[in-house]
C-alpha positions as CSV (number, residue, x, y, z in Angstrom):
1,X,-6.5,-14.3,-7.7
2,X,-4.9,-14.1,-4.3
3,X,-6.4,-13.0,-1.2
4,X,-5.1,-9.7,0.3
5,X,-5.9,-8.4,3.9
6,X,-4.8,-4.9,4.8
7,X,-4.5,-3.5,8.3
8,X,-3.0,-0.5,10.0
9,X,-5.2,2.4,8.9
10,X,-6.6,4.9,11.3
11,X,-6.8,8.6,12.3
12,X,-3.5,10.5,12.8
13,X,-2.6,14.2,13.1
14,X,-0.7,16.0,10.5
15,X,3.1,15.2,10.7
16,X,2.2,11.7,12.3
17,X,3.0,8.3,11.0
18,X,1.2,5.0,10.2
19,X,2.3,1.7,9.0
20,X,0.0,-0.3,6.7
21,X,0.4,-4.0,6.3
22,X,-0.8,-6.4,3.6
23,X,-1.0,-10.1,4.2
24,X,-0.9,-12.2,0.9
25,X,-2.4,-15.6,0.6
26,X,0.4,-16.7,-1.9
27,X,4.1,-16.6,-2.0
28,X,4.8,-12.9,-2.9
29,X,8.1,-13.9,-4.5
30,X,6.1,-15.2,-7.5
31,X,3.9,-12.2,-7.7
32,X,5.3,-9.7,-10.3
33,X,4.4,-6.4,-8.6
34,X,2.9,-5.6,-5.1
35,X,1.5,-2.1,-4.8
36,X,-0.4,0.3,-2.6
37,X,-3.1,2.5,-4.2
38,X,-5.4,5.0,-2.6
39,X,-8.6,6.7,-3.4
40,X,-9.9,9.9,-1.9
41,X,-13.6,10.9,-2.0
42,X,-14.4,12.1,-5.6
43,X,-11.0,11.2,-7.0
44,X,-9.7,8.2,-9.0
45,X,-7.7,5.5,-7.5
46,X,-4.0,6.3,-7.8
47,X,-0.7,4.4,-7.3
48,X,1.1,5.3,-4.2
49,X,4.1,2.8,-4.1
50,X,5.0,-0.4,-5.8
51,X,7.7,-3.1,-5.5
52,X,8.5,-5.7,-8.1
53,X,9.6,-9.3,-7.4
54,X,13.1,-8.2,-8.2
55,X,12.9,-5.5,-5.4
56,X,12.5,-2.4,-7.6
57,X,10.4,0.2,-5.9
58,X,8.6,3.3,-7.4
59,X,6.7,6.0,-5.7
60,X,4.2,8.8,-6.7
61,X,5.9,12.1,-6.6
62,X,3.5,13.4,-3.9
63,X,4.9,10.7,-1.4
64,X,8.6,10.4,-2.3
65,X,10.8,10.9,0.8
66,X,7.9,10.4,3.1
67,X,6.6,6.9,2.3
68,X,8.5,3.5,2.1
69,X,7.3,0.3,0.7
70,X,8.8,-3.0,1.9
71,X,8.2,-6.7,1.8
72,X,8.9,-9.7,4.0
73,X,9.0,-12.6,1.7
74,X,9.0,-15.2,4.6
75,X,5.9,-13.7,6.0
76,X,4.1,-13.1,2.7
77,X,3.5,-9.4,3.8
78,X,4.0,-6.0,2.2
79,X,4.1,-2.9,4.2
80,X,3.9,0.8,3.6
81,X,5.4,3.0,6.0
82,X,4.0,6.5,6.1
83,X,5.8,9.3,7.7
84,X,5.2,13.1,7.6
85,X,1.5,12.6,6.8
86,X,-0.5,15.5,5.4
87,X,-4.3,16.0,5.2
88,X,-4.1,15.4,1.5
89,X,-2.9,11.8,2.2
90,X,-6.5,11.1,3.6
91,X,-7.9,8.2,1.6
92,X,-8.9,4.5,1.4
93,X,-5.6,2.7,0.9
94,X,-5.7,-0.6,-1.0
95,X,-3.2,-3.3,-1.4
96,X,-2.7,-4.6,-5.0
97,X,-1.1,-7.8,-6.4
98,X,-0.3,-8.1,-10.1
99,X,0.8,-11.7,-11.2
100,X,0.9,-13.6,-14.4
101,X,0.0,-16.6,-12.4
102,X,-3.0,-15.0,-10.6
103,X,-4.0,-11.9,-12.4
104,X,-4.8,-8.7,-10.5
105,X,-6.1,-8.9,-6.9
106,X,-7.2,-6.1,-4.5
107,X,-7.8,-6.0,-0.8
108,X,-10.8,-4.7,0.8
109,X,-9.1,-1.2,1.7
110,X,-8.1,0.5,4.9
111,X,-9.1,4.1,5.8
112,X,-6.3,6.5,6.5
113,X,-7.4,9.9,7.9
114,X,-5.0,12.9,8.5
115,X,-6.6,15.5,10.5
116,X,-5.9,17.7,13.7
């Protein structure tokens, strides 16, 4: 496994923005897929956005057009830019790495709360 450390969560008003960052302990170029998941109270963990080592991105329908996943290979970081936040985006957000070399790894999670 690899170590993943998230940061950037917090409290924001509806319509606001947050940027989450995930620092990876390995070269992210050799990790097949990096992703952001979220889990709201009483709900299952769900995929928010993912990016492959080839650069392909996919998003949950609920965040398309509002969230953007990106990576910095030189810094071994993956970021999630979240704009136009809604109360239903409130959840704990987890960074995920899926690699044929290291298996599946999860970060500790960071809380995002959207409330007025």
